[in-house]
PALO-26248 format. One record per residue (C-alpha): residue in one letter; x, y, z. Coordinates in steps of 0.1 Angstrom, whole numbers, padded with zeros to 4 digits. Example, Ala and Ser with C-alpha at 12.3 -4.5 7.8 and 13.67 -1.06 7.14 Angstrom:
{type->A, east->0123, north->-0045, up->0078} .
{type->S, east->0137, north->-0011, up->0071} .
This chain:
{type->M, east->1185, north->-0042, up->0207} .
{type->L, east->1194, north->-0007, up->0197} .
{type->Y, east->1210, north->-0004, up->0163} .
{type->G, east->1221, north->-0041, up->0164} .
{type->S, east->1236, north->-0042, up->0129} .
{type->A, east->1266, north->-0023, up->0115} .
{type->R, east->1256, north->0012, up->0103} .
{type->P, east->1269, north->0022, up->0068} .
{type->Q, east->1278, north->0058, up->0078} .
{type->T, east->1297, north->0080, up->0102} .
{type->M, east->1278, north->0086, up->0134} .
{type->R, east->1281, north->0108, up->0165} .
{type->A, east->1257, north->0098, up->0192} .
{type->L, east->1249, north->0098, up->0229} .
{type->V, east->1236, north->0066, up->0245} .
{type->L, east->1210, north->0069, up->0272} .
{type->T, east->1211, north->0044, up->0300} .
{type->V, east->1188, north->0032, up->0327} .
{type->D, east->1204, north->0013, up->0356} .
{type->G, east->1236, north->0010, up->0335} .
{type->E, east->1218, north->-0006, up->0305} .
{type->P, east->1216, north->0012, up->0271} .
{type->E, east->1179, north->0020, up->0265} .
{type->G, east->1182, north->0049, up->0240} .
{type->I, east->1204, north->0066, up->0215} .
{type->I, east->1202, north->0101, up->0200} .
{type->G, east->1226, north->0116, up->0175} .
{type->I, east->1235, north->0126, up->0140} .
{type->S, east->1248, north->0105, up->0112} .
{type->R, east->1264, north->0112, up->0078} .
{type->S, east->1258, north->0090, up->0048} .
{type->K, east->1268, north->0101, up->0013} .
{type->G, east->1272, north->0137, up->0025} .
{type->V, east->1237, north->0139, up->0040} .
{type->L, east->1233, north->0146, up->0078} .
{type->T, east->1205, north->0129, up->0096} .
{type->L, east->1192, north->0135, up->0131} .
{type->F, east->1180, north->0102, up->0147} .
{type->S, east->1168, north->0088, up->0179} .
{type->Q, east->1156, north->0055, up->0191} .
{type->F, east->1145, north->0044, up->0226} .
{type->Q, east->1132, north->0013, up->0244} .
{type->P, east->1101, north->0014, up->0265} .
{type->A, east->1122, north->0013, up->0297} .
{type->L, east->1134, north->0049, up->0289} .
{type->E, east->1099, north->0063, up->0284} .
{type->P, east->1094, north->0073, up->0321} .
{type->Y, east->1126, north->0093, up->0320} .
{type->L, east->1121, north->0112, up->0287} .
{type->K, east->1114, north->0145, up->0305} .
{type->K, east->1142, north->0141, up->0331} .
{type->P, east->1170, north->0167, up->0330} .
{type->A, east->1197, north->0142, up->0319} .
{type->V, east->1177, north->0131, up->0289} .
{type->L, east->1168, north->0167, up->0280} .
{type->R, east->1204, north->0177, up->0282} .
{type->A, east->1213, north->0150, up->0258} .
{type->G, east->1188, north->0163, up->0233} .
{type->F, east->1201, north->0199, up->0237} .
{type->K, east->1237, north->0187, up->0232} .
{type->V, east->1227, north->0169, up->0200} .
{type->M, east->1209, north->0200, up->0188} .
{type->N, east->1241, north->0219, up->0194} .
{type->W, east->1258, north->0195, up->0170} .
{type->V, east->1231, north->0201, up->0144} .
{type->K, east->1235, north->0239, up->0147} .
{type->A, east->1273, north->0237, up->0146} .
{type->S, east->1272, north->0216, up->0114} .
{type->R, east->1260, north->0246, up->0094} .
{type->Q, east->1246, north->0221, up->0070} .
{type->M, east->1211, north->0209, up->0060} .
{type->V, east->1201, north->0181, up->0084} .
{type->I, east->1171, north->0158, up->0078} .
{type->S, east->1150, north->0138, up->0102} .
{type->H, east->1120, north->0115, up->0100} .
{type->A, east->1093, north->0117, up->0126} .
{type->Q, east->1077, north->0083, up->0134} .
{type->H, east->1052, north->0094, up->0160} .
{type->D, east->1032, north->0125, up->0171} .
{type->E, east->1058, north->0134, up->0198} .
{type->G, east->1086, north->0133, up->0172} .
{type->H, east->1066, north->0158, up->0150} .
{type->R, east->1061, north->0181, up->0179} .
{type->L, east->1097, north->0180, up->0191} .
{type->L, east->1112, north->0185, up->0156} .
{type->T, east->1090, north->0216, up->0150} .
{type->R, east->1097, north->0229, up->0185} .
{type->V, east->1135, north->0229, up->0180} .
{type->G, east->1133, north->0246, up->0146} .
{type->F, east->1131, north->0218, up->0119} .
{type->E, east->1108, north->0226, up->0090} .
{type->Q, east->1083, north->0200, up->0079} .
{type->M, east->1089, north->0192, up->0042} .
{type->E, east->1066, north->0162, up->0037} .
{type->K, east->1044, north->0141, up->0060} .
{type->D, east->1072, north->0126, up->0081} .
{type->L, east->1102, north->0144, up->0067} .
{type->Y, east->1118, north->0174, up->0084} .
{type->L, east->1147, north->0197, up->0074} .
{type->W, east->1171, north->0218, up->0093} .
{type->P, east->1181, north->0244, up->0068} .
{type->G, east->1217, north->0248, up->0081} .
C-alpha cells in the first residue's frame, strides 16, 4: 500500500498508475516549514520508470521544486535515487541526504 497512513503534513503529489491501479507516487510535502521531495513505487511500476509519462511526472514535480524558491530536502534510499537527485541538481549533504538550495 502506498502511504497507507495519514500524513502529518501538506502534500502535493502525482499518483502513477498501471492498468488503473496506483503503483507509485511522487511529490513534495511540507512539514514544520520544511519542503521534502519524495517518491515511492511498487515493483509493478519498475518496467515503466523510463516511459515518457513517468518521466513527465518527474519533470512536473521538479518544476514544483524550482517554483518553490525554497530549500528542499530529499533522502536517497538506493543507487538510482542518488543518481537522479544529483542529475536534477540536488547537492549531496550527507550520505543519503540531498538539498535543493532554492
